N, C-alpha and C positions, 0 to 999 in steps of 0.2 A: 752406828753407823760404820767405822773405820773395823772393828772388830767383828762383822757382821764379815764382810767383805772380805778378810785374810781368810776366817774359816770357809769361805766359799770358793778358795781359791783366786778370786779375785789377783791378790798380787801376785798367786804362781803364775799367770796366766799372759804376764807382760812379759817378763825374760825368765828361761832359764838356767839353771842352776849355774855354770860356764859361760854365762854371761847375756851366749848369744838367744835370740830372738824365738821365745816358743810356736807351739803348733799353735793356730788356733782354726777351730770348729765351724763352719758354714752351717751345718747338717745334722741330724739324727734322723737316720730311718732303720725299722724295725725290717729284717729279714727274715722271711718265714719257707724254709724248706718241707716240698711238700714231697714223695717219694713220687722218682718221677716213672713211667713221664707222664703224672696229672697235673705238672704250673700250668699248663694251657690250662683244664677244667676247672682249676681253682680262676685263675683268673677273669677264667666267663663268668661262674660261680659270683664274685666280689663285683663287678661291673651289675651280672646283674639283681643282687640281694643287697649292693649298698654304693650304688651308683657311681665306682669307683672310675676312675679316667685312666686308660695306659699311656702313658707320655714316652715310653721309653723300652728298645725288648736289643737284648742280647744274648745271639744265640749261642751254644758251647759248640767249639769250633773242628768238636772231632767229634759229628756225629757220623753216626754209624749208618751205612748205603740205608740198612734192609728194613732199616726208622720208621714208619709214617711221616712220622710226626720229629723234629729236633729236638734237642732237647735243650731246655729254658737255663740260659748261664744268670741272668736275671731283669727282672722286668720289675721297669718303675708304675707305681699307681699310685696316684693321689687320691687320697680320700679326705671327707673333712677338714678339709686343710692341709692334712699331714700328709708321706709319704709311705709307703712300704714298698718294698724289695721281696717279690715271688720268685723262688728259684727250683730247677727240678733239684731235689736228694741225690748225687750220686756216688755208687757206696753202696756202702750194709742200707738194710731196707728201714725205713723210718722206724717200726717195732722194736728193731735190734739194735734201731741208735740209742732209743729209749730204753731197753734192759741195758743196757751196760753202758746207766750214767751220762748219756748225749743229752740233747735237747733238740728241737727241730727250727730252733729261732735263735738268732741270731740279731746283735746289734750293729752296725753302719753307721761310721761316722765319717762325714769326710772333711779335707784337710787339702791342702795346696802341700803343706809340708809331711807326708806321710812318714818318712823315717824318724824325725825325730818327734812324728808324733808316738810309737811306737816304743824309741827310746826312753819317755819320758813315761809311758806305760811301764813298759820294765822293773826300768828303776823305781819304780810305785809297788814292785811287786805280783807284776803280770811276767805272762811266759810269753817269752815269743813260737807262733806254729809254724813251724815252714819260711821258706824265700820270699820279698813281695816280686810279688806277679807283676809283669807290665804287658800291655798289648791285648792279644783275644784272649787269652787265660783269665785275665783280671776280669771278675764281675764290677759289677757297680761304677768301674773307670777307670783312670789310662793305669792306674795303679793301685795294688791294695796286700795289704799285709793284715797276719792277723795274728793278736792276741787271747792268752785264757786267762779270765782274771784270777783271782786266786777262791772263786766263788764259783769256776765252774761255766760261768757265760765268757759266748766266742766273743770277740772285737773285731768286728774289721773296718777296717783307717785306709781309708779310699781316698785321692786324691777325686774329685768331681768329675762326674760323667759329661762327657763331650753325650750333645743333645745328639742322637741317628734322626734321619730322617720322619717322616710322617707311617707309624705303626701301621703295618701294611692288616687292610683289612680284611684278609683272608688266615694271618696269622692269630688274630681275636678270637 
């Protein structure tokens, strides 16, 4: 039993190599990136098709005035006991991202200690992408950083999201 715990990382979760406590994770969420501005349509589809319940929504802070609908930075849906995040894909089109070897799914891990979690991932072989974002620009929570694992998957390391007020009926 002890051997299996070490293989599964149980011992590593107690403390990091320098003796400080390691980051522990409270949630794992898949993040689906939808070609902008279709995230709202995707959310409506997941609600109608699968009975998903929207529990949180964050709009992009730099919404252009000429856009009919604001871009969705992150909308959290509960589906079958799990959470998924749906976001408008900003930048290259989804098709362009796929052609260039990117993917439209990323994984979001929630932790109270974003910096330590990113440092641990980097020490294990991940590459940090950009700076830790805080406040309005952070999808998922108050702080978010990104790492890409050696296999090309993007992991968002986020502080737990604050619960926004009730999701506006007109936005869904």
